[in-house]
N, C-alpha and C positions, 0 to 999 in steps of 0.2 A: 839937552842938559837936564839932569834930574832936579826936581824941586825938593824943597825941605819937607821931609816926611812928617814933621810936627804939625803940618797943616792937614793931616789926615786923621780921621776918627774911625775907630774900630766898630764894626758891626758884628754882633755875636750870633753866629749861625746856630749855636745851641739854643739861644733864646727863641729863635724862629721855629726851630724844631719842637721846642717845648710848647709853644703856642699851638702848633698844629696837632701835637700829641694830646693836648688838653681838649681840643675840639673833637678829636677822634674818641677820646675817653667819654666825653659827654654823649656822643652818638651811640657808643657801645653800651653805656649805661641804660639809655632809653630802650635799646633793643633787648637788653637783658630783662628789663622790667616787663617786656611783652613776651618773654619766654624764649627769646632767640639769643642765646649766648654766642657772640662772635667767636669763631674758631679758625685759626690759621694752621695749616699743616705744611711742614718743611720736608722735602724729599731729597736725601743724599744717597749717593751710590759709590761703593768702593772705598778707597782710602779717603777719609773725610778730614784729615788733619788740616788741609788748606782751607777748608770751609768752616772749621769748628768755631773760630773767632766770630765769623759772620753769623753763624747760627746762634751763638750765645748772645750777641748784641741784638739780633732780631727777636729772640725770646724775651730779653729784658725790655725792649721797646714795646713789644706787643703786650706783655703783661702790664706794663705801666699805663697802657691805654685801655686796659680792661678787655683785652683780646686773649682768649685761651690759645696756647701755643703747643703744638705737638711736633716733635722732631722724629722723623722716621729715617732709618738708615738701612740700606739694602746691600747685599754682597756684591763684590766686583763682577762676578760672573752672571749677574742678573741680565737677562736678554732685553733688548729694546722692546720686544713684543710683550714681555712680562711687565715691563714698566708702563707701557701704554695701557695695559689692562688695569694696573694699579691706579693710574691716573683717572681712567674712566670710572673706576669704583668711587674715587674721591669726588669726581664730578657729580655722580648720582647721589651721594650722601648729603642729605639736607642739613646734617649737623656740621658740615664743613663749608665754610664761607670763603676761604682763600687758600690758594696753593702756591708754594714757591719752590722752584727747582734749584738746588744748590750746584754751583759750578766750582771747580772743573768736574767733568764727568769722565768716566773711562773712555778710551779711544774708540771702542766698538759701539758706543752709544751716540747717535746723532742728536745733538742738543735741539736742533730745530724741530725734529720730529716730536720730541717731548713737549716743546713749547706749544706746538700745534695741538697736542693732545689735551692740554689744559683748557677747560671751558673758558671762553672770554670773560664771563661774569665772575669767575674765580681766579682770574689771572692778575694777581696783585702786583706783579712786576711790570705788567703792560707789555709782555713780550710776544703774545699771540699776534699773528699777522692782522687779525681783525682789530686788536687793540691799537696797533701801530697805525693801521689804516684809518681808524676813527678820528685821529687828530687832524686829518685833512679836512674833516667837517667840523673841526673845533669841538669835538666831543672828548672831554678830558677826564671822564669818570674813571677810566683805568688806562691812562696813557703810560708810556715808558717812564718808570719811576725816576731815574736819574735826570732825564730831560725835564720832566715836570718839576722836580725839586729845584733845578737850576733856574728855571723861569720864575718859579714861585719866589725865590730869593731876589731875583731881579726886580720883582714888583715892589719889594720893600725899599728899594733905593730911590733917592730923590730925582728920578728921571721920568719924564712922560714917555711911555712906550709908543704911543701913537705918533707915527712919523719919524721915530728914532731910526737912525742909520746903524745897523748892527752887522758886524762881521763874525762869522762862525768859522773857527779853524778846526777842521775835522768833519768828515761827513759820514760817520758810521750810522748804521740803520737804527741803533738803539740810543744814540745820544745826539750827534750833530744834526742829522736830518730831522728828527722829531723836534729839536729845539727850533729849527728854521720854520717848520710848519706852525708850531705853537706861537712864535713871535709874529709871524705873518697874520695869524688869526687875531692877534692883539693890535694889529695896525702898523707894525714896524716894517721898515724896508731892509731886506736881509740879503747879504752876500755870503756865499758859502765857499770856503777855501779848502783845498785838499792837496795831495802830494803832486798833482799835475799843475797846480796854480803857479804861474810864472813868478809873481812877486806877492807873497803873503803880506809883507810889510806895507806895500802900497795900499792894500785894502784895509789893513788893520789901522793904519795911521789916519785914514779918512773916516773911521767909524766913531760913533758916539758910545758904543759899547762893543766889547769883544768877548766872545766865549771861546775857550780853547779846551779841546778834549781829544788829544792825539796819542798820548802815552810816550812823550819825548821830553825828558826833563830839560829845563833851561831854554826851551824853544822860543818863548816870548820874553822880550826884554822891554824896559821902559821906552827905548827909542822907537818901539813899534806901536806905541800907544800915544794918541794925541792928548794934549793937556786937557784935564777935566773929564776924560772919558772913563768908562767903567771896564774893568777886566775881571771876568769870572773864570776861574781856573778849575776845571773839573778833572784834570788829569791826576792819576795816581801812579807813582813810580817809586821803586825802592833804590836808594842811592846811599852807599856806605852805611847800610843798616837803618836808614831813616826814610820815612815816607815823604815824598815831595810831589809837587804838581808839575805842570808843563811850563809854568812861568818861572823865570829867575826872580825870586822874591826880592832880592836886594836891588835889582835893576828895574823892577816893575812897580816900585813903591809910589810913583806919582799918580797912579790910577786907583780906582776902586779895585781892591784885590781880595780874592777869596781863595783859600786853600783848605779844602775839606771843612773845617769848623771855624776858621778864623777869617773875618772879613774886614776890609778897610775901605773907607770911602773918603774921597777928598771933599772937603767942605767949602772950598773956595777955589777960584780959577786963577 
């Protein structure tokens, strides 16, 4: 039975992002004073319409943090070999401090090959195999950005992560698995569910916190979350022209709830 949602308080994800951006701006200002203006280069290939919104938002966020942003776009017919050469040039350029590859890419370009071509120290998305592997050793300097962001917001909740029982629904290489390693590094006990898990609800109902990143709207409901637990929704889906997560918002209200930029945490059990 769902509880009264008036007992929940909203957590503003934008405020958390603003705090982190202010910290980044402070670091960027210090580097600029020393003659090192931070610079991020975005690489898009082919029809960039799907990525244009992301690029604009990235540019806005970067510039607000004092990071110069350069958007580069290359023709659809650009070969993988040419792109690898371009990335190697950016790797060698001391004026470039970060590189981000925009997706989707044309079908003839293997995204993993480009991700491997970006130097790990300039891999701001944390998609290089070395960046992903480093989280096993709790090195979070350049971990997968979505996973790191989800765990960072988890840290703001009134929950002690050490010893916390956490269930992760979804085991992708860039979100689910990295979150599991990040949380284990913080002392949580983690269960990872996937499409072969016999009963996802059995695991989620036993957890103190649940992360979901599957890409299936309405997958998680309030009945799958135990009273007082946290639910962090990382899924992004388009339904009837709206962007929704993987949780059914109306039925998941008894728990801590996050959908993109809106968070809600229960303040009493």
